[in-house]
C-alpha positions in Angstrom: 11.5 -6.1 -14.6 14.2 -3.7 -15.9 17.0 -6.2 -15.3 18.7 -3.9 -12.8 18.0 -0.6 -14.7 15.6 1.8 -13.0 12.5 2.3 -15.1 11.3 5.9 -15.7 7.7 6.8 -14.8 6.4 9.8 -16.8 3.6 11.5 -14.9 2.5 13.6 -17.8 1.5 10.3 -19.5 -0.6 9.2 -16.6 -3.8 10.9 -17.7 -5.8 7.7 -17.5 -5.3 7.7 -13.7 -6.8 10.1 -11.2 -7.1 10.5 -7.4 -6.2 7.4 -5.4 -5.5 5.5 -8.6 -2.7 7.8 -9.5 -1.2 7.7 -6.0 -1.3 3.9 -6.0 0.3 3.7 -9.4 3.1 6.1 -8.3 3.6 4.2 -5.0 4.0 0.8 -6.8 6.6 2.3 -9.1 8.5 3.8 -6.2 8.5 0.5 -4.3 9.9 -1.3 -7.4 12.8 1.2 -7.6 11.5 3.4 -10.5 12.4 7.0 -11.1 9.6 9.6 -11.5 9.6 12.6 -13.7 7.0 15.3 -14.4 7.2 18.1 -17.0 4.6 20.1 -15.2 5.1 19.7 -11.4 2.4 22.2 -10.7 -0.2 19.8 -12.1 0.8 16.9 -9.9 -1.8 16.3 -7.1 -0.7 17.2 -3.6 -1.0 13.6 -2.4 1.4 12.4 -5.1 3.8 15.3 -4.3 3.8 14.2 -0.7 4.6 10.6 -1.7 7.5 11.8 -3.8 8.8 14.0 -1.0 8.6 11.1 1.4 10.6 8.9 -1.0 13.3 11.6 -1.3 13.5 12.1 2.5 13.3 8.4 3.4 14.5 6.2 0.5 14.8 3.3 2.9 11.0 3.0 3.0 10.8 2.5 -0.7 14.0 0.9 -2.0 14.4 -2.0 0.4 14.2 -4.4 -2.5 16.5 -2.4 -4.8 19.7 -3.8 -3.3 22.4 -5.0 -5.6 21.0 -8.4 -6.5 22.9 -10.5 -9.1 21.6 -13.7 -10.9 24.5 -15.9 -11.8 24.7 -17.3 -15.4 27.5 -19.7 -16.0 27.9 -20.7 -19.7 30.0 -23.6 -18.7 27.4 -25.0 -16.2 24.6 -24.4 -18.7 26.3 -26.4 -21.4 27.1 -29.3 -19.1 23.9 -29.9 -17.2 21.5 -31.7 -19.6 19.3 -33.9 -17.6 17.3 -35.5 -20.5 14.3 -36.4 -18.4 10.5 -35.8 -18.7 10.8 -32.8 -16.4 13.1 -31.1 -18.9 11.3 -31.6 -22.3 13.7 -29.3 -24.2 16.9 -30.8 -22.8 18.0 -27.4 -21.5 19.3 -28.9 -18.3 18.3 -28.2 -14.7 20.7 -25.2 -14.4 18.8 -23.4 -17.3 15.5 -24.3 -15.8 16.6 -23.0 -12.4 18.0 -19.8 -14.0 14.7 -19.0 -15.8 12.6 -19.9 -12.8 14.6 -17.6 -10.5 14.5 -14.8 -13.1 10.7 -15.1 -13.4 10.4 -15.1 -9.6 12.5 -11.9 -9.2 10.5 -10.3 -12.0 7.2 -11.1 -10.4 8.4 -9.8 -7.0 9.6 -6.6 -8.7 13.2 -7.1 -7.4 15.7 -5.4 -9.8 18.7 -7.5 -10.6 21.5 -7.9 -13.1 22.7 -11.1 -14.7 26.3 -11.9 -13.8 27.8 -13.7 -16.8 30.6 -16.3 -16.6 32.2 -17.7 -19.7 33.0 -21.3 -20.4 36.8 -21.0 -20.7 36.7 -22.1 -24.3 34.6 -20.0 -26.6 34.1 -17.3 -24.0 37.2 -17.3 -21.9 37.5 -13.9 -20.2 33.9 -12.8 -19.7 34.0 -13.5 -16.0 35.9 -11.5 -13.4 35.7 -12.6 -9.8 36.0 -9.1 -8.6 32.6 -8.2 -10.1 30.8 -10.4 -7.5 31.9 -7.9 -4.9 29.6 -5.3 -6.5 26.5 -7.2 -5.2 24.8 -7.6 -1.8 23.4 -11.0 -2.8 24.0 -13.4 -5.7 21.5 -16.1 -6.6 23.1 -19.2 -8.2 21.0 -21.8 -10.2 21.9 -25.3 -9.0 24.7 -26.9 -11.0 26.8 -29.8 -9.9 29.5 -28.6 -12.3 31.5 -25.5 -11.5 35.0 -24.5 -12.5 37.6 -24.0 -9.7 37.6 -20.3 -10.5 33.9 -20.0 -10.2 33.8 -22.0 -7.0 36.5 -19.9 -5.3 34.9 -16.6 -6.5 31.5 -17.5 -5.0 33.2 -18.7 -1.8 35.1 -15.4 -1.5 32.0 -13.4 -2.3 30.0 -15.1 0.4 32.3 -13.5 3.0 31.2 -10.0 2.0 27.7 -10.6 0.8 25.2 -13.4 0.5 25.2 -16.4 -1.9 21.8 -18.0 -2.4 21.9 -21.5 -3.9 18.9 -22.9 -5.7 20.2 -26.4 -5.0 23.4 -28.4 -4.4 26.2 -26.9 -6.5 29.9 -27.4 -7.2 30.4 -31.1 -6.4 31.9 -31.8 -9.9 34.3 -30.0 -12.2 33.3 -29.0 -15.7 34.1 -32.4 -17.1 31.8 -34.1 -14.6 34.6 -35.5 -12.4 34.4 -35.5 -8.6 36.5 -32.8 -7.0 38.1 -32.7 -3.5 36.6 -29.5 -2.2 34.1 -28.8 0.6 30.5 -27.7 -0.3 29.9 -24.0 -0.5 28.9 -22.6 2.9 31.1 -24.9 4.9 34.1 -22.5 5.0 34.5 -20.2 7.9 32.7 -16.8 7.5 30.7 -17.9 4.5 27.2 -16.6 4.2 25.6 -19.2 2.0 21.9 -20.1 2.0 20.0 -22.8 0.1 16.4 -22.4 -1.1 14.0 -25.0 0.2 12.5 -25.0 -3.3 14.4 -24.5 -6.5 13.7 -22.1 -9.3 13.0 -25.0 -11.6 10.1 -26.1 -9.3 8.7 -22.6 -9.5 8.9 -22.6 -13.3 7.0 -25.9 -13.3 4.4 -24.7 -10.8 4.1 -20.8 -10.9 1.3 -20.8 -8.4 0.8 -18.1 -5.7 1.6 -20.6 -3.0 4.9 -21.6 -4.7 5.8 -17.9 -5.2 5.1 -17.1 -1.6 7.1 -20.0 -0.3 10.1 -19.1 -2.5 9.8 -15.4 -1.6 9.9 -16.2 2.1 
């Protein structure tokens, strides 16, 4: 839940835990990518020291979910996706609902991520740099029919070096809502593009255990 920043676990403040409880608490933090610090290492129980030693020697056991995950936020798509239906009572649009649904899912799965911000070309023109997408192993994209040519091409290029995960059909229109002559993301050669069977907005509407497990899978 640190939005991509590694949280710090202070063992000297863990007096309310003891024995197996402390070991489980430390293990959960390690799995979620946290850093651990102790001002008095000699007071740390042997079982916890063993766990910390294992994490140092074999980080692949603990940090599998700490890959470079990005959650895409396009200001242009957000401002052009109002759906005005009963499923969207605040008029935020399906893209916004998808974005918050995906962020909540990542939080609850303890998967660290960073928000990749893209401007709208008007009020925020230069906030998005296509090269930044290459910093991530996977990028989750809330569904939005409207994508600028620059965003579409950047996501298509990124999918050749990482994974692009769509929460629904995206990019069939330009920012003005006009149809565009370009193939759907994922059709191009060498593109690794995947689409969730359930969208983030669905999870926001029904945050049940079953829904979370289905989306996690």
